N, C-alpha and C positions, 0 to 999 in steps of 0.2 A: 172771349174772356172779358169779364167786367173789369173796368179800370178802377184802380184803388186810388183814393185821394190821399194827398200828403197829410202828415200829422199837423204841420204848421197851418195849412189852409183850413183844415177842419177846426182847429182850435181858435183861429182868428175869425171864423165865420164867413170866409170869402167864397166857400163852395156852397152849392145848393144842397138841400137834403138828399136829393136823388143821386148826387155824386159822392156821397160819403163812402168811406172804405167799408168793405164787407166785414161782417162780424164785429162791428165796433161796439164797445161797451162804454157808457158814460158814468162818471162818478161825480156827484154833486155834494157840496158841503155847505153847512150853515154859514161859515165865515165868508166864503167867496160870494154867497148870495147877498150878504149885506154889503160887500164891496161893490158888487155890480149895481146894487140899488143906489149906492152913493154916487157911482159914476153916471147913472142915468139922471141924477139930479144936478149934474154939472161938475162934480168934484173928482171924477175918476180919471185914470190914465189910460193909455192905449192898450195896456195888457189886460184891462178889465172890459174890453169891448164886448159887444153882444155876440153870442155864439148861437148858431141855429139849433133848432130842436132836432132830436134824432129822427132819422128817416123811418117811415112806416115799414112794417114787415112786408107788405105786398109790393113795394116799389123796387126792392133789391133782393134777389134770391138769397144772397149770402149775408144779409143784414140781420143780425141776431142781437140788436141793441137792447140792453136792460138797464133800467134806472136803479143805481145802487145808492141813491142819496139817503142819508140819514134823515128820517122823518122828524119834523118839528112837532111839538106838542100842540094841543088844541088852542091854548092861550096865545101862543105866538102867531098861529094862523089867523085867529080873530083880530089881533093887533095889525097884522100885515094887510088883512082885507079891509080894515077900517081906514087905512091911510089913503087908499085910492086903488089904482090898477095894480095887478100883481107885478112884483119886481122881476127884473131881467136876471136870470141866473147864468152863472158861468159853468160850463160842463167839461168834465175830464173824460176822455175816451181811451179805451184800450181794445185791442182786437181779441174777441172771445175765441178760445180754443175748445174744441169738443172733447168731452171725456172719452178716453180710448176704450175700445171694447176689449173685454177679457177673451183670451184665447179659449175656444171650446175645449181643446184638449186639457188645458190647465184647469178649466172649470170642472170638467169631468173628473180629473185627477183629484181636485180639491174635494169634490163631493164623495168620491170613493174613500179618501182619507178620513173625512168626517164620519162616514158610515162605519168605518173600521174603529174609529175612536169611540163612537157611540156603543158599538158592540163590546169593546174592551171595558168601557164604563160599566156596562151591564154585568160583565164577568167579574169585575172587581167588586161590584155591589153584592153579587151572589156569594163571592168568596168571603166578603166581610160578614155577611149574614151567617154563613156557615161557621166562621170563626167565632162569632158571638154565641152561637148555640154550643159549639165545642167548649168555649170558656165557661158557659153556665154548667154544662155537664162536668167539666173539670172541677169547678168549685164544689159541686155536689159530691164528686168522687173524692175530693180532698176532705170534705166533711165526713164522709163515710170512712175514709182512711184514718182520720183523726180519732173517730169513735172506736174503730177496731184497734187502733194502737193503744188507746187508753185502756180498753178492756184487756188487751194482751199484757200490758204492763201491770194491771191489777192482778191478773192471774199469775203472772211471774212473781209478784210480791207475795201472793198467798203460798206459792210453791216454796219460796225462800223462807217464809215464816214456818211452814211445815217442816222444812229441812232443819231449821233452827230448833224446833221442838224435838226432832228425832236425834239431833246431834249428841245430847248427853248420854243417851242409851248406847248409841254406836261408839262414842268415845270410851265409855266404860268397858264395853266388850273388846274394843281395840286395845285398850291399855292392858287388860288381862291377857289377851292373846300375845301382845308384844312382850310382856314379862315372861310368859311361858316360853316363847321362842328364845328369849335371852338366856333363860336357865338351860334350855336344851343346847344352845350353842356353847355355853360354858362347860356343860357336861361332856361335850365332844372334844374339848381342848385339854381336859385333865385326865390322868390315867386312873384315878380313884375317886369314889363318890363321897368319901368322908375322911377326916383326919385320922381316925382310928385305923382305917384300912391302910393308910399311908404308914403309920407307925408299925403296924404288924409286918408290912412288906419290908420296911427298913431293918427291923429286928431279925427277920428271917435271913436277909442277905448278909448282915453282919455275923450272924451265927454260922452261916455257911463258910464265910471267909476265915472265921476263927477256929472252928472245930473240924472242918473238913479239909482233905487234901485235894486241891484242885490245881489245874495248870495255871501258869502265870498269866497267860492271855485271858483266861476266863476270869481270873481274879481282877485283872485290870478292867474288864468289861463290867463286872459287878460294882467296882468302885465308881466307875463313870455313871452307872445307872443310879447309884445311891446319891450322887451329887445332883443329878437331874431331878430325881424325886424330891429331894430336899428343897429345891427351888420352887416346886409346884405347891408348897404348903400354903402360901398365901392365896393362891388361886382356888385351892380346895376349900379354904375357910370362907372365901367370898362366895363360892358356889353354895356352901351350906347355908350361909345367911340368906342368899337370894331364894333358895328353896324354901326356907322357913318363912320368909316374907310372902312368897307366893301362896303357901298354905294358909297363911293368916288372911291375905287379901282376896282369896278366891271366893267367888259367889257361891252362895248356897243353892240348892236345887230350886227352892221356892223363888229366890231372887232371880235366878237365871230364867225361870219360866216367866216371871213377870216382865223382865226386860225383853225376852223374845216375843211375848205377846204384844207388848207396846210397839216394838219395832215392826212386827207384822201388820198391826193396825195402821200405824203411821205410813208404812210403805203402800198399803192399799189406798189410803187417802191420797198419798202423793202420786200414785199411778193414775188415779181418777182425775186429779188436778192436771196432770201432764196431758192426758187425753183431751181434756177441755182446752188446755193451752194450745194443743195441736190444731184443734178446730178453729180457735181464734186466730192462730197463725195462718191457717189456710185462708180464712176470710180476709186477713190483713194482706197476704200476698196477692190475693185476687183483686182487692181494691187497689193495691199498689200497681199491679199489672194494668188495670184499667186506666189508672192515672197516667202511667207511662205511655200507654197507647194513645190517650187523648193528647198528651204533650207532643207525641210524634205526629199526630194528625194536625195539630196546630202548627208545628214547624213546616209540614208539607204545604198546608194552606198558605202560610206566610210566604214561603218560597214562590208558590204560584202567584200570589198577589204581587210580589215584587217583580216577577217576570212580566206580568201583565202591565204593571206600571212602567217598566222599562220600554215595553213595546209601545205603550201610549205616548211616552215621552219622545221616542224616536219618530212616531207619526206626527206629533206636534212640531218637531224640528223639521220634518219634511214639508209640512204645510207652511211653516214660516219661510222655508226656502222658496216655495212656489210664490208666496206673497211678495217676498223681496224681489224675486225675478220680475213679477208683474209691476212692482213699483219702479224697478230699474228701467223696464221697457216703456213706462209711462212718465219718464222724467220730465219731458217737455211740458206736459200738462201740469204736473204738480210743482215743478220748479220755475218754468217760464211763464206761467199764467197765474196760478193761485197765489204764489208768494208775491208776485208783482202787485196783484190787486190788494193784498193785505198791506203791503208796504205803502202803496199810494194812499190808502185810507188812513193809515197812521200819520203820514206826512200831512194830508189835508186836515186831519183832526188837530194836528199840532200847529197848523197855520203856515207851514212851509209849502206854499203853492208852487213856487218856482221849481223846487226839486220834484214835486209831484208831476208838474207839467213836463219836465225834462224826462222823467221816467216813463210817462205815458207816450211821449213823442218817440223815445228810443224804441219802446216795444212795438209801436205801430209801424215805424219805419222798417224794423227787422222783419216783422211778419209779412208786411206788404211786399217788401223786396223778394222774400222767399216765395210768396204767392205768384208774383209776376214773372219770376225767372224759372221756377221749378214747376213744370207741368204735372209731374207725378205727385208732388206734394199737394198741389192745388186740387187735383182729382181726388186724392185721399181725403183732403180737408172737406171738399164738397160732399163726398159720400158719408163721411162721419157726421156732418151736420144734418144731412138728410135722415140718417139712421137715428140721430138723436131726437129730431123733431120732424117726422115725415109729413104730418098733416100741414104744418105751417109751410114746409118746403113745397109741397104740392100746390097749396093755395097761391104762393108767390109765383111759381112757374106758370100757372094758369092765367094769373093776372098779366104777366109779361107777354104771354102768347096772345091774349085778347087785345092788349094795346097794339102790338105789332100787326095783328090781323086787321084791326080797325084802320090803322094808318095805310096799310096796303089797299084795303077796299076803297078808302077815300081817294087814293091816287089812281086806282083803277077806274073809278067813276069819272075822273078827269081825262081819261083816254090814254093812260099809260099802259101799254101792252105788257111790259116787263112786270109791273106791279100786279097786273091781273094774273099772270102765270105764277108769280110768287105767292099771291093770295090763295090760288087754287092748290098749289103744292102744300102750303101751310095748313089749309083746311084738311087735305088728305092726311097729312102727318098727324094733325090733331085727332082725326077720326081713328087712325091706327093706334095712336097712343091711348085713346079712350077705350078702344076695344081691348087693347093689351091690359090696361088697368082693370077693366071689368073682368077679364079672364083671370087676372092675378087675384082679384078680390074673391072671385068664385072659388078658385083653388084654395085660398086661405080659409074661406068659410067652410069648404068641404073638409080641409085638414082639421080645423077647429072642431067641427061636428064629429069627425071620426075620433079625434083625441078625447072629446068629452064622452063619447060613447064608450071608448076603451077605458077611460077613467071610471065611468059608472060601472062597467062590467068588473073592473078590477076591485072597486069598492064593494060591490055585491059579493064577489068571490071571497074577499078578505073578511067580510062580515059573516058569511056562512062558515068560513074556516075558523073565525073567532068563536062563533057559537059552538061549533063542533069541539074545538079545543077546550072551551069552558065546560062542556058536558063531560069530556074525558077527564079533565082536571077534577071535576066534582066527583066523578066515580072513583078516580084514583085516591082522592082525599078520603072518601067514605071507606074505601078498602083499607087504606093505611090506618084510619081511625079504628076500624074493627080489629086490625092486626095489633095495634097498640093496646086496645082494651084486652084482647086475648092474652097478649104478652104480660100485661099488668096482672091479669087474673092468675096466670100461671105462676108468676113470681110471688104473688100473695099466697097462693096455695103451697108453694114450695117453702116459703118462710114459715107459714103456720105448721107445716109438717116438720120442718127442722126444729121449731120451737117445742112442739109436742114430743119429738124424739129426745131432745135435750132434757126436757123435764122428766121424761120417763127414765132416762139413764141416770139422772141425778137421784130420783127416788129409789131406783134399783140398787145403785151402788152406795147409797147413803152418804153422798159427798157433802161438803160444807155448804151451808146456806148462802155464803158470800158468792160462791161461783154461780149458783142458780140465780141469785139476784142480779149479778153482772150480765148473765145471759138474757134474763128478762128485760133488763134495761137496754141492752143492745137491740133486741127484737121488738121493743115496745112501739116504735113509730110505724110498724107494718100495718096494724089494724087500729085506726084511731078511734072508731066507735066502740070497740070492745075494751078500751083502756079505762081505768078509773079517772075521774075528773080531778086529778091532782095538778099541781102547778110545776112548771119547769121552764127553763130559759129557751125562748124561741130563737132558732138560728137566724143570723142576719140575712141569708139568701132566701129564706121563706117569708120574711116580714116585708110587707109592702111599704111600710113607713120607716124602715131602718131599724136600728137597735131600740129596744123598748126603754123607756125612761120612767117606768113605774117605781114606786117606792119599795117594792118587794124584790129588788135586785134584778129586774128584767123578767120576772116570772109572770106568765099570762095563763089564763084558763085553757084547758084542752079544747073547749068548744071554739074559742077564738082561733086557736092554732089550726083546727080542722077547717074552719071557714077560710082563713088566709091561705092555707095550703091548697084548698080546692080552687081558689081564685088564681093562685100562681100557676097551678097545673093547667087550668083552662087557658090562661094567657099563653103559656108555653106551647100548648097543643095548637092554638090558633097560629102562632108564629111558625111552628113546625109545618103546619098545613100549607101556609103560604110559600115557605121555602121549598117544600116538597112539590108544590104545584109548579113553581118556576123550574125546579130541577127536572120534573117530568116533561115540561114543555121543551126544555133544551134537549132532553134525551130523545123526545119524539122527532125533533128536527134533525138531530144527528142520525137517528135510525133511518129516517126517510132518505137522507143523503147517502148513508151507507148502503141502503137497499138499492138506490139508483146506481151507485158505483158497482155493486155486486152484479146487478142485472146487465150493466154494460160489459163488465168483465166476462160474465158467462156467455153473452152473445158473441163476444170476440173469440172466446175459447171454442164455442160451437163452430164458428166459421173456420177457425184454424183446423179443428178436427176434420171438418168436411173437406177442406182443401188437402189435408194430409192423407185422408182415406182415398180421395180421388187420385192423388199422385201414386199412392201405394197400389191401387187397383191397376192403374196404367202400367206401373212397373211389372206387376204380376203378368199382365197380358203379354207384354214384350218378352218377359222371361219364358213364358210357355211357348211362344212362337219360336224363340231362339233355341229352346230345348228340342223341339221337334226337328228343327234344322240340324242341330248337332247330332241327333240320333241318325238321321238320314246320311249325314256326311261320314259318321263313324262306320256305319254299315257298308258304305261304298268304299271306304279306304281300308277295310279290314284285310282283304287278300293282299293288297300291295304292302301293307305293314308286315304281314306274315312272311312274304318273300324277302323283304328287307331284313327281317330278323334271322332268316335262314342263312343269308350271306354274312351275317355278323360273326365275330369270333365266338367260341364256346362260352356260354354263361355258366356261372356256378350252379351246381345242382341243388343247392339249398333253397327250400321254399321261401325262407325269410329274405334271401338276397333277391329272388325273383320278385317277390311282393314289394320289397323296398325299391327296386328299380322301376317298377310300374308306378309306384306312389311318387317317386321323384319325377318321372315323366309327366304324370298328371299334375303334380304340384307346379312344375314349370309352366304347363299350359294354363293352370289357374292363375299364376303370377302374371303371365303375359296377357290374360284375358281382360282384366279391368282397365289396362292401359289403352285399349281400343274403344272406339265409340260405336261399333256396330252392335245391333241388337243380338246377333248370334253369340257374341263373346260376353254379353251382359247377363247370360243365363247363369243359374246357380251352379256352383262347382261342387263335385264330390271329393272329399278329402279322405285318404286312407292312411292308416298307420298300423304297423305290425307290432302287437304287444305280445311279449313272450308268455306262453302258457294260455293266452286268450284268443289267439288267432288274429285275423285282420279286423280292425275296427274302422267302420265306415261312418263318416259324419257328413252332414249336409249343411250348407249355408242357411242363415236365418231368413234370407229373402224368399225361400220356397222354390219349388220346381215340380215338373211333371213326374209321374211314376215311371214312365217309359225311360226317361233319362236316368233315373235312379237305378233301374234294373240293368240298363246298359252299362252304367259305371261299375256296378257290382260284378257283372259277368266278364268285363273286359280283361282283368288280370288272369282269369282262368283261360280265356281264349288265347292270351299271349303264351301261357304255359303249354296249351295244347298245340300251338303252332311251332313250338320249339322242338327240333328232332332229338336233342339231348334229353329232354324230358321223357319222350316216348322210349328212348333206349334205357333210361333208368327204370321206367315202369316195367318194361319187358324183362329186364335182368332180375328185378325183384320178384316177378311172377315165376320165373324159372327156378330161382332159389327156393321159393315156397313149394313148387312141384317136386323138386328133388328131395327136399326135406320130408315131404309127405310120403314119397315112395320109400325113403329110408326108414321111416317110422313103421310102415307096413311090413317091411322085411324083418324088423326086430320083433314084431308081434307074431310072426309065423312060426310053426314048429321047427325044431332044430334040424330035423332030417329033410324038411321041405324047403330049406333056404336055397335060393338061386345062387349059382356061382357069380361072383363079382359084386355081390351086395355090399361086401365090406369096402370095396373100392369106392362105391358111392358114399358110404358112410364116412370113410376117411377123407374123401374129397369134400 
């Protein structure tokens, strides 16, 4: 270990340059140079004594001394050089600390975060461009919406005016109709139509009361009726006056025909106007729907932009955390070295040399004590210095080895055997280190060459990919441009067709000229070249220089409008092409990634299916083998089972009970089968159930099985029935009954005289 000199000895100049502390940094100031110069002339004190120059880099492997003196200007240098020999300067030393290396993991993480931030910046830029295009389209949709709204309002105003024109005629007819209805209602409320009829009725009733003999009740009824009729006299008079007024105010036939014709004509015009209003309303609703859709798209894009910004902010926060952690781990370098150097420079510049010396001395003593006592820290320090300046470190080490080897060789020539052995060992060590260094350099060169080749290949591949993408983007742009032209042509044709149809309808129905003029004004911007060269106000979103300031109220010729519109459309198409190219590029990258993921997923699914099929085939083979074994075992056990069933108590004679018992036995075997691990019991099981009216239903498990086992399972219940003696007894009894019945039928069919004796007994039995 290289011995470290004390700060006081270094500052006083009592140590030689080769004994200075490792990593010492000197700090010179203009003021202490002047003080040292004065001390050299005889007026200085002991604190301004001469200090040695810094040690050369080759004499101490750990000496990284750097002169941080503030340089004087050329005029001061000329003055100092003209006075005589250069002045003696006083130097301030601190121990240099190497800059800590960044953790590779942190560096890789920081690069990944930066790449993700760059990607999010691109996404945000793309979203902003899309929002810009959407806003432009929205402004145009708003302009179209405004024009259609104005046309709709104008059409509604015309309809209201037409309704006002028709109102006098309808009011007159309505007044006549209301008056007639009033007269009719009055006639329904009164018993007589005229006052003379009322007088005649009253006179007749009074005559009846006076000259005829009637019952008292009828007389009372007639008196009551006379009072009621007398009260209706005013109503009858009012009815007569209303009827006379109706006759006087009633329209003549000619007037009624004129009013009816006027109403019919006005209704026809009104219906035509309403149809046109419906067309304008449809266009207005379509423009409004487009505006709402664009607004929704803008809201969606804005939400995506905010989400991307939040992600980017979170990534920035994560990167700041990594940097803060790096700064915290490098606190000794930033706090214990750089700040001290800055403070010493400030103190020296302010003239406080004692405080600067004390700070330098304190820093040197602490670092030297740590280097002398902590071997791990010294090893880390040396490694960091070598990594920071490997060429200088290697040169210093070689110089030290050369000096030691020269000394050993000098001692060996004087006859020292120990020095001779040490010199030989040192030479061998040096040879090994040289070979190791040469090998390391060769490996580094090979790595650098391979890295350069890999980088060149990567660049060539990226260039070819870029050329391919540019070609694809160009083709995509051409295709989109063709589609845009085709779409524009279709819209223009549709607009022209709509305009022609509207004009034809207007001519056919004979509608007002104001509606046709409004329709022409709405459809006028569709074909600029075909329009007359009249003047109108250019919309602000089509003008490249903003609102017009001409004296004619912002009116410009149609030729200028066409030129500016063409320029605006060309600029918008170019912008759309760029955005479409970026979008297509992103879509291609996403498609490639999606395709790779799909291929990987399909490969995994194929492997899974192969494994599943192999396992299924294996189970089928085991099931077939187990089925064969089960058939053999069932065939061998059949006699024994039959004997056991003979010894059992009598079973029911019902076929359903027998089949149910066999099914229960087989079901128990099937339930016990899967619990065992033997291949014989892993065979497919036959399940039977008796359905009333349909016989025995036999089902087989989905795992499959051999045809022999199926046949055996089908035959087994019938074998069980055949081995049961009660079954045979039942069959024989049934056969005997059939035979006796047949004989009885033959006796009935024979002649009466040829009947055998005893036939009746059979029949009765």
